[in-house]
C-alpha positions, 0 to 999 in steps of 0.5 A: 500500500505504501508503494502505491501511495508513493507511485501516485504522488510521483505520477501527480507531481510529474503530471503537474510538471508536464502540464505545460501548453508547449509540451501538451500541444506538441502534435506528437504528444497531443495524440496521447489524449486519444488513448483515454477514450474508446476508438468509437468515441475517437472516430465520432468525436475526434475534433471535440476530444482534441479541443476539450478544455481538459486536453492538456491535463489528460495528455500530461496525465497519460504521459506521466503515467506511461513514464512511471509505469514503464521507467519507474518512479525515479526515472525523471529524477535520475535523468534530471540529476545526470543531465540537468534536463527538465521533465518536459525535455526528458518526456 
């Protein structure tokens, strides 16, 4: 249970760092919003999903979750320490 709480905090903090319009509006990264919704909804409401008021938050959440799930909770901190790069550059 303690590890789940730690993972949750790391994902939340990383999401806040990534929730930057320059990052979340990048054409490649912005496609992450479509991973949240079923393909039927993406096909029918793709334009509305792209312009949703929570678009940036959804994209940042997806990227943060993927990074932590695949690379671990200390990945961003390790790369930041060794390279000086910020979270958006690492993502």
